[in-house]
C-alpha positions as CSV (number, residue, x, y, z in Angstrom):
1,M,0.0,0.0,0.0
2,K,1.3,3.4,-0.8
3,R,1.6,6.0,1.9
4,L,1.1,9.5,1.0
5,I,2.8,12.3,3.1
6,L,1.7,15.8,2.9
7,L,4.3,18.4,3.6
8,V,3.0,22.2,3.3
9,I,5.8,24.6,2.4
10,F,5.0,28.1,1.3
11,C,1.3,27.4,1.3
12,L,1.8,24.8,-1.6
13,P,0.8,21.0,-1.1
14,L,3.8,18.9,-1.9
15,T,3.3,15.0,-1.8
16,M,5.6,12.3,-2.2
17,E,5.4,8.5,-2.1
18,S,7.5,6.1,0.1
19,S,9.3,3.4,-1.5
20,E,7.7,0.0,-2.4
21,A,11.0,-1.7,-3.0
22,E,11.5,-4.9,-1.1
23,G,14.1,-4.7,1.5
24,R,15.5,-6.1,4.8
25,V,13.6,-6.2,7.9
26,C,15.7,-6.3,11.0
27,G,15.0,-9.6,12.6
28,T,15.9,-8.9,16.1
29,L,13.3,-5.9,16.0
30,H,10.8,-8.0,14.3
31,L,11.0,-10.9,16.9
32,A,10.8,-8.1,19.8
33,R,7.7,-6.9,18.3
34,H,5.9,-10.1,17.3
35,R,7.0,-12.5,20.1
36,D,3.8,-14.4,20.1
37,D,4.3,-15.2,16.3
38,F,7.7,-16.7,17.1
39,P,7.6,-18.8,20.2
40,L,10.4,-20.7,21.5
41,P,10.0,-24.4,22.1
42,R,7.5,-25.0,25.1
43,G,7.3,-27.4,27.6
44,K,10.2,-29.5,28.9
45,V,13.4,-28.9,27.0
46,V,16.1,-31.3,27.6
47,A,19.5,-30.8,26.6
48,E,23.0,-31.6,28.2
49,L,25.9,-29.0,28.8
50,Q,28.7,-29.5,26.1
51,E,31.7,-30.7,28.1
52,E,34.1,-31.3,25.2
53,E,35.8,-28.6,23.1
54,I,33.7,-27.5,20.3
55,G,35.2,-28.2,16.8
56,V,34.2,-29.1,13.3
57,G,31.8,-31.9,13.4
58,T,30.5,-31.1,16.7
59,Q,26.6,-31.7,16.9
60,L,24.4,-29.4,19.2
61,E,20.9,-28.5,19.4
62,F,19.7,-24.9,19.4
63,L,16.7,-22.9,20.5
64,V,15.1,-21.3,17.4
65,A,12.2,-18.6,17.4
66,G,9.3,-20.2,15.7
67,D,10.3,-23.8,16.0
68,S,8.4,-26.2,18.3
69,Q,11.4,-28.3,19.0
70,L,15.3,-28.1,19.3
71,L,17.1,-27.6,16.0
72,P,19.9,-30.1,15.4
73,A,23.1,-28.5,13.6
74,T,26.5,-29.5,13.1
75,C,29.7,-27.3,13.4
76,Q,31.3,-26.7,10.0
77,Y,33.7,-24.2,10.9
78,A,35.8,-23.3,14.1
79,G,37.4,-20.0,13.9
80,E,39.3,-17.4,16.1
81,H,36.1,-15.5,17.2
82,C,33.1,-17.7,16.0
83,Y,31.6,-21.2,15.5
84,I,29.5,-21.5,12.5
85,F,26.8,-24.3,12.7
86,V,24.6,-25.3,9.9
87,E,21.1,-26.8,10.3
88,D,21.7,-30.5,9.3
89,S,18.8,-30.5,6.7
90,Q,20.7,-27.4,5.0
91,W,24.1,-29.0,4.5
92,D,25.0,-30.1,0.9
93,T,25.7,-33.6,1.7
94,N,22.2,-33.8,3.3
95,G,20.4,-32.5,0.3
96,G,20.6,-28.7,1.3
97,A,22.2,-25.8,-0.5
98,I,25.0,-24.8,1.9
99,F,28.4,-25.8,1.0
100,Q,31.7,-25.7,2.8
101,T,32.8,-22.6,0.6
102,D,29.8,-20.7,1.9
103,V,30.8,-21.3,5.4
104,D,34.5,-20.8,5.0
105,G,33.6,-17.4,3.4
106,L,31.3,-16.5,6.1
107,G,34.1,-17.4,8.9
108,E,36.7,-15.3,6.9
109,L,34.4,-12.4,7.0
110,F,33.8,-12.5,10.7
111,D,37.2,-13.5,11.8
112,R,39.7,-11.9,9.3
113,S,38.7,-9.9,6.4
114,T,36.0,-7.5,5.4
115,P,35.4,-5.4,2.3
116,A,36.3,-2.3,4.6
117,D,39.5,-3.7,5.8
118,E,41.1,-6.8,4.4
119,E,43.0,-7.2,7.4
120,R,40.2,-7.1,10.1
121,G,36.9,-9.2,10.3
122,I,33.5,-8.1,11.4
123,Y,34.3,-9.3,15.1
124,E,37.4,-6.9,15.5
125,L,35.8,-4.0,13.7
126,G,32.7,-4.5,15.8
127,V,34.3,-4.7,19.1
128,E,36.5,-1.7,18.4
129,S,33.6,0.5,17.7
130,F,30.9,-0.8,19.8
131,G,32.6,-2.5,22.7
132,P,33.0,-6.3,23.8
133,P,30.0,-8.8,23.2
134,P,28.3,-10.5,26.2
135,D,29.4,-13.8,27.3
136,V,26.4,-15.8,28.7
137,D,27.7,-19.2,27.8
138,G,31.2,-19.2,29.0
139,E,32.5,-19.3,25.4
140,E,34.5,-16.5,23.9
141,R,33.5,-17.5,20.6
142,I,30.1,-16.2,18.9
143,F,27.7,-19.0,17.6
144,I,26.4,-18.4,13.9
145,L,23.7,-20.6,13.1
146,V,22.8,-20.9,9.3
147,L,19.3,-22.4,9.1
148,E,16.2,-22.0,7.0
149,T,14.1,-19.5,9.2
150,S,10.5,-19.7,9.7
151,A,9.6,-16.5,7.9
152,S,11.3,-15.3,4.6
153,E,11.6,-11.8,6.2
154,L,14.0,-13.0,8.8
155,I,17.1,-12.7,6.8
156,G,19.1,-12.7,10.3
157,F,18.3,-12.0,13.9
158,F,19.6,-12.2,17.6
159,D,17.2,-13.4,20.1
160,P,17.7,-12.1,23.7
161,R,15.4,-15.0,24.8
162,V,18.1,-17.4,24.0
163,A,20.8,-15.6,25.8
164,N,18.5,-15.5,28.8
165,W,17.5,-19.0,28.8
166,P,17.5,-20.8,32.2
167,N,19.0,-24.0,30.9
168,P,22.8,-23.1,30.6
169,A,23.2,-26.0,27.9
170,L,21.1,-23.9,25.5
171,R,22.1,-20.4,26.6
172,R,24.3,-19.0,23.9
173,D,25.5,-15.9,22.2
174,T,23.9,-16.7,18.9
175,I,23.5,-14.9,15.6
176,Y,21.0,-16.6,13.3
177,L,21.3,-16.3,9.4
178,D,18.8,-17.6,6.8
179,S,20.4,-20.2,4.5
180,R,18.3,-19.1,1.4
181,A,19.6,-15.3,1.8
182,L,23.2,-16.5,2.5
183,R,23.0,-18.2,-1.1
184,S,20.9,-16.0,-3.2
185,R,21.5,-12.6,-1.4
186,R,24.9,-12.6,-0.5
187,Y,25.8,-8.9,0.0
188,L,22.5,-8.5,2.1
189,A,23.1,-11.7,4.4
190,R,26.8,-10.7,5.0
191,G,25.8,-7.1,6.1
192,T,23.1,-8.6,8.2
193,L,25.8,-10.5,10.1
194,A,27.5,-7.2,10.9
195,H,24.0,-5.5,11.7
196,E,23.1,-8.3,14.2
197,F,26.5,-8.7,15.7
198,Q,25.9,-4.7,16.7
199,H,22.4,-5.7,18.2
200,L,24.1,-8.6,20.3
201,I,26.9,-6.2,21.8
202,H,24.3,-3.4,22.5
203,W,22.0,-6.0,24.3
204,G,25.0,-7.0,26.5
205,Q,25.7,-3.5,27.5
206,D,22.3,-1.7,27.4
207,A,19.6,-4.0,26.8
208,D,16.8,-1.5,26.9
209,E,18.1,1.0,24.4
210,E,15.6,3.1,22.3
211,T,15.1,1.6,18.9
212,W,16.2,4.6,16.8
213,V,19.7,4.5,18.5
214,D,20.1,0.7,18.4
215,E,18.9,0.3,14.7
216,G,21.1,3.3,13.6
217,L,24.1,1.8,15.1
218,S,23.6,-1.5,13.4
219,G,23.1,0.3,10.0
220,Y,26.4,1.9,10.8
221,A,27.9,-1.3,11.5
222,E,27.1,-2.5,8.1
223,E,28.8,0.6,6.5
224,L,31.7,0.0,9.0
225,T,32.2,-3.4,7.6
226,G,31.9,-2.6,4.0
227,F,28.2,-3.4,3.3
228,P,26.5,0.0,3.4
229,E,22.9,0.4,2.5
230,T,21.9,-3.2,2.2
231,D,18.5,-1.8,1.4
232,E,19.5,0.8,-1.2
233,T,16.1,2.7,-0.9
234,M,16.3,3.5,2.8
235,V,18.6,6.7,2.4
236,D,16.9,8.1,-0.4
237,A,13.5,7.7,1.2
238,F,14.6,9.7,4.2
239,L,16.3,12.4,2.0
240,A,12.9,12.8,0.2
241,Q,11.2,13.5,3.4
242,P,13.6,15.0,6.0
243,D,11.0,16.3,8.5
244,L,10.7,12.9,10.0
245,D,11.3,12.6,13.7
246,L,14.8,11.2,14.3
247,T,13.8,9.8,17.8
248,F,10.5,8.1,16.6
249,W,10.3,4.6,15.1
250,P,7.2,3.5,13.4
251,A,5.5,0.1,13.8
252,G,5.2,-1.0,10.1
253,Y,8.5,-2.1,8.0
254,K,7.5,0.1,4.9
255,E,6.8,3.0,7.1
256,A,10.2,2.5,8.8
257,I,12.3,2.4,5.7
258,P,13.1,6.1,5.8
259,H,13.8,5.8,9.5
260,Y,16.5,3.2,8.8
261,G,18.0,5.5,6.4
262,M,17.8,8.5,8.8
263,T,19.2,6.8,11.8
264,F,21.9,5.1,9.8
265,L,23.0,8.6,8.4
266,F,22.9,10.1,12.0
267,A,24.9,7.3,13.5
268,S,27.5,7.6,10.7
269,F,27.6,11.3,11.1
270,L,28.4,10.7,14.8
271,A,31.2,8.3,14.2
272,E,32.8,10.7,11.4
273,R,32.5,13.9,13.4
274,Y,33.2,12.7,16.9
275,G,35.0,9.3,16.6
276,V,34.8,5.8,17.7
277,E,35.1,6.6,21.5
278,T,31.8,8.5,21.3
279,I,30.1,5.7,19.8
280,R,31.5,3.1,22.3
281,Q,30.3,5.4,25.1
282,L,26.9,5.6,23.5
283,V,26.5,1.8,23.4
284,E,27.7,1.2,27.0
285,E,25.7,4.3,28.3
286,P,22.7,3.1,30.6
287,R,20.8,6.2,29.8
288,N,18.9,5.8,26.6
289,G,17.9,8.0,23.6
290,T,18.8,11.6,23.4
291,F,19.9,11.6,27.1
292,G,22.5,8.7,26.2
293,V,23.8,10.7,23.4
294,D,24.3,13.7,25.8
295,E,26.1,11.5,28.3
296,A,28.3,9.9,25.4
297,F,29.5,13.3,24.4
298,K,30.4,14.2,28.1
299,K,32.2,10.8,28.7
300,S,34.3,11.0,25.5
301,G,35.4,14.7,26.0
302,W,33.2,16.5,23.9
303,V,31.7,19.8,24.6
304,Q,28.5,19.0,22.6
305,S,24.9,17.9,23.1
306,F,22.5,15.8,21.1
307,K,20.6,19.1,20.0
308,G,23.7,20.6,18.9
309,A,24.9,17.5,16.9
310,W,21.5,17.1,15.4
311,A,21.3,20.7,14.3
312,Q,24.9,20.2,12.6
313,W,23.7,17.0,11.0
314,I,20.5,18.5,9.6
315,V,22.7,21.2,7.7
316,A,25.1,18.6,6.7
317,N,22.3,16.7,5.1
318,Y,22.3,19.3,2.4
319,A,26.0,20.2,2.2
320,A,26.6,16.7,1.0
321,D,29.8,17.0,-1.1
322,D,31.2,20.0,1.0
323,D,34.6,18.8,2.8
324,L,33.9,21.1,5.7
325,Y,30.2,20.4,6.3
326,G,29.4,17.2,4.6
327,Y,30.0,13.7,5.7
328,G,31.0,10.4,3.9
329,A,27.8,8.4,4.3
330,L,25.8,10.7,2.0
331,K,27.9,9.9,-1.1
332,G,27.2,13.1,-2.7
333,R,23.4,13.1,-2.2
334,R,21.5,16.0,-0.8
335,T,18.4,16.2,1.2
336,R,15.3,17.5,-0.7
337,T,14.6,21.2,-0.9
338,F,11.9,23.4,-1.6
339,A,12.3,26.4,-3.9
340,A,11.3,29.9,-2.4
341,P,9.5,32.3,-4.6
342,P,11.3,34.9,-6.6
343,L,12.7,37.8,-4.4
344,P,11.3,39.8,-2.7
345,F,8.5,38.2,-0.8
346,A,7.2,38.5,2.7
347,G,5.0,36.4,5.0
348,I,5.1,32.9,3.4
349,G,4.1,30.2,5.6
350,G,5.8,26.9,6.2
351,S,5.9,24.1,8.6
352,V,8.1,21.3,10.1
353,N,5.5,18.7,10.9
354,R,7.5,16.6,13.6
355,T,9.8,17.0,16.6
356,W,13.5,16.6,15.7
357,G,12.6,17.0,12.1
358,A,13.7,19.5,9.5
359,T,12.8,21.2,6.2
360,H,15.3,22.9,3.7
361,V,14.3,25.9,1.5
362,I,16.6,27.2,-1.2
363,F,17.0,30.8,-2.5
364,R,18.7,31.3,-5.6
365,A,20.3,34.4,-7.1
366,P,17.9,35.7,-9.8
367,D,19.6,35.4,-13.4
368,G,22.5,33.4,-12.0
369,D,24.4,36.7,-10.7
370,P,25.6,36.7,-7.2
371,V,23.3,38.9,-4.9
372,N,23.1,40.0,-1.3
373,I,20.2,38.1,0.4
374,A,18.5,39.1,3.6
375,V,16.1,36.3,5.1
376,E,13.8,36.9,8.1
377,F,12.3,34.1,10.3
378,A,9.3,34.2,12.4
379,G,8.4,30.8,14.2
380,E,5.2,30.2,16.4
381,E,6.1,31.5,19.8
382,A,5.0,28.4,21.5
383,G,7.6,26.4,19.7
384,R,11.4,26.0,19.6
385,Y,13.6,25.9,16.5
386,S,17.2,25.5,15.2
387,V,17.6,27.5,12.1
388,W,20.7,27.7,9.8
389,G,21.7,29.2,6.7
390,Y,24.0,27.1,4.3
391,I,25.5,29.8,2.0
392,M,27.1,29.1,-1.4
393,R,29.5,31.3,-3.2
394,G,30.7,29.3,-6.2
395,T,32.0,26.0,-5.0
396,T,32.6,27.4,-1.3
397,G,30.0,26.9,1.5
398,E,29.8,28.3,4.8
399,V,27.2,27.8,7.6
400,V,25.6,30.5,9.8
401,E,23.2,30.1,12.7
402,L,20.3,32.4,12.9
403,A,20.1,33.7,16.5
404,L,16.5,33.7,17.6
405,D,15.0,36.1,20.1
406,A,12.5,35.2,22.7
407,A,9.6,35.5,20.1
408,N,11.4,33.0,17.8
409,A,12.3,35.8,15.5
410,G,15.8,36.2,13.8
411,S,17.4,37.0,10.3
412,I,20.4,36.2,8.4
413,Q,22.3,38.3,5.7
414,A,24.4,36.9,3.1
415,V,26.6,39.1,0.8
416,E,27.4,38.0,-2.9
417,V,26.0,34.6,-2.7
418,D,24.9,32.3,-5.5
419,S,22.4,30.4,-3.4
420,M,21.4,30.0,0.3
421,V,19.6,27.2,1.8
422,V,17.7,27.9,5.1
423,V,17.5,24.9,7.3
424,V,14.5,24.9,9.9
425,G,14.6,22.2,12.5
426,R,11.9,21.8,15.2
427,T,13.0,20.7,18.7
428,S,9.5,20.9,20.5
429,L,6.1,19.4,20.4
430,A,4.5,22.7,19.7
431,G,4.9,25.4,17.2
432,P,5.4,23.6,13.8
433,G,4.4,26.8,11.8
434,F,6.7,29.5,10.8
435,E,7.1,32.3,8.1
436,L,10.0,33.4,5.9
437,A,10.4,36.8,4.3
438,A,13.2,37.7,2.0
439,R,14.8,40.7,0.0
440,T,17.8,41.7,-1.7
441,F,19.9,44.6,-0.4
442,A,22.9,46.7,-1.0
443,S,26.1,45.9,0.9
444,T,25.8,49.2,2.8
445,A,22.8,48.0,4.5
446,V,24.5,45.4,6.6
447,N,24.7,46.5,10.2
448,G,24.6,45.2,13.6
449,A,21.1,46.6,14.3
450,A,19.2,43.9,12.4
451,A,17.2,41.4,14.4
452,G,19.1,38.4,15.8
453,L,22.7,39.8,14.9
454,P,25.4,40.1,17.2
455,G,26.2,43.4,19.1
456,A,29.9,43.2,18.9
457,L,32.9,41.3,17.3
458,H,33.7,38.3,19.2
459,L,35.8,35.1,18.9
460,G,34.3,32.6,21.3
461,E,35.5,29.7,23.4
462,I,36.7,26.8,21.3
463,Y,35.2,23.4,21.8
464,P,36.2,20.8,22.8
465,N,39.4,22.1,24.0
466,P,41.7,20.2,24.2
467,F,40.5,18.3,21.3
468,N,41.1,15.2,19.4
469,G,40.3,15.1,15.7
470,Q,37.9,18.2,15.3
471,A,37.2,21.3,16.9
472,I,34.5,24.2,16.5
473,L,35.6,27.7,16.4
474,P,32.6,30.2,16.9
475,F,32.7,33.9,16.2
476,D,30.5,36.7,15.7
477,L,30.4,39.6,13.4
478,S,28.2,42.6,14.3
479,E,28.6,44.0,10.8
480,A,29.6,42.8,7.3
481,A,33.3,42.9,6.9
482,E,36.5,41.4,5.3
483,L,37.9,38.9,7.6
484,E,40.5,36.2,7.9
485,L,40.5,33.3,10.4
486,S,43.8,31.5,10.7
487,L,45.6,28.9,12.7
488,Y,49.2,29.2,13.9
489,N,51.7,26.8,15.5
490,S,53.7,27.3,18.5
491,L,56.7,28.8,16.5
492,G,54.1,31.6,15.1
493,Q,54.0,29.9,11.5
494,R,50.7,30.1,9.9
495,I,49.5,26.5,9.1
496,R,46.2,27.0,7.6
497,V,43.7,29.7,6.7
498,L,40.1,28.4,7.7
499,R,38.0,31.4,6.6
500,R,38.9,34.5,4.4
501,G,36.8,37.2,2.4
502,M,33.7,39.3,2.6
503,H,31.1,37.8,5.5
504,P,27.8,39.3,6.4
505,A,27.0,40.0,10.0
506,G,26.0,36.9,11.8
507,H,27.0,34.0,14.2
508,Y,29.4,31.6,12.8
509,Q,30.8,28.3,13.7
510,V,33.8,26.9,11.8
511,L,34.9,23.4,11.9
512,W,38.8,22.6,12.0
513,D,39.5,19.0,11.1
514,G,43.0,19.0,12.6
515,L,44.7,19.1,9.1
516,D,47.1,21.8,7.8
517,A,47.0,23.6,4.7
518,V,48.4,20.6,2.6
519,G,46.0,18.2,4.2
520,K,48.3,16.7,6.9
521,K,47.3,15.8,10.2
522,V,48.9,18.2,12.7
523,A,51.0,17.1,15.6
524,S,49.9,17.1,19.3
525,G,50.5,20.5,20.8
526,T,49.3,24.1,21.2
527,Y,48.0,26.1,18.5
528,L,46.5,29.8,18.3
529,A,43.5,30.6,16.4
530,A,43.4,34.3,15.1
531,L,40.6,36.3,13.8
532,R,41.4,39.4,12.0
533,V,38.8,42.0,10.8
534,G,40.3,45.2,9.6
535,T,42.9,46.5,12.4
536,K,41.2,44.2,14.9
537,R,42.9,40.9,15.8
538,L,41.2,38.5,18.3
539,T,43.1,35.1,19.4
540,R,42.3,32.0,21.2
541,R,44.5,29.0,22.2
542,L,43.7,25.5,21.7
543,S,45.4,22.1,22.1
544,M,45.6,19.1,20.2
545,V,46.0,15.8,21.9
546,K,46.2,12.3,20.6
């Protein structure tokens, strides 16, 4: 069934259809939501504890969701980090479709080599990024059971009920993979192994995590190991409707497709911008959802919050191929934008229909010639918003935040621009509506008296400081001016110019990625950030630590 989503921007009804493509449903989530449809064996389940060392040829019985009795399987691979058991009926010598080459390839993938790193397997990459897996069975290796699942939508899954089973002989850290998918949908099945391994790790450290966090990190696990977007429709589905609530997860699979894409992108953004330590802290953090993200930032040394990271992310979703503001998982794609009416215009209404959602409105210079653009924002007073401008001059972009007053009003002015995307994010349950007005202006009209503009030139506190990887350098301009923001080493040598040229009045946040002018990572030590505007020079010290 097709699902229609109505998004009103500038009083124009705009509709879009969700994807009808077949994709992968997360088996772990599916089992959690449909437990009654996939019961474990009932009654007296008899099994003896395995006393001898497991090896190729070892036969064991497994608890399997949806089966009325224990499933017999034989170990066909014993590796460094996993045992791979195959349901006896699925093995080739018993008339099944699984061969030794299938099992060996799966073991190589988990133990030693992935498309992302030929020297590290899913296990090592997963443990490095998400932390150690649980050990409910006293066996360091993970059990991987290849079987014909009871439902075709279950490509793979982890079942916490098995890990919690009272009989220790049947209590195992097990990832289940569908034999049919392993043969006919090889890329999907292998990506699913990485996906479900993250679920197993996350359950062991924080069993009640919110779905959007857990699924986002499992999506990132696929990318991390070299299997990005096993459902190729999910990212595009989100980019077509970016006002979705990041923290909400719908009940139906087709409704969830864009949410898989959205949470995968957000998790990938966190990993790229804030590093693996932040991801590990998020997995082990007992607080859940947005509170867990806040705590993960604190414990990994970042002066950041969920709201701040989310605001940067919604801007980055348009700045796809921008080295400074974009991120790799987008692969050059951009979120959908809505074209503003020709300049000038006033009082045009728009909306963001969901909390932690956003819309993007693009303003283009008439006739293709650079122009000075002033945009005014007025949101409903009951709501809370994050509003940013992504300003393009040729191939160079910059991001400016609109400072909103108590009445949710603010403005931004951009000089000599080719285009400007205004990103409106909603951070509250109330107040989805807003109005935009825009005009062109002469450069002399820029001054610090405009609504929402800073009252003075200011170079703000750099954060985090000390930093490892990336730092944010905030500064304010009370009026349009030629400026230069540069970095110097301890010898007084200029190592990089971060920003130069004419800038309109406004609030700025500039990201430094720890690279010098030739793209080389700088060494640990103390550096000086210097903002020069006319005869004024403001400085701040910052430290790189590794």
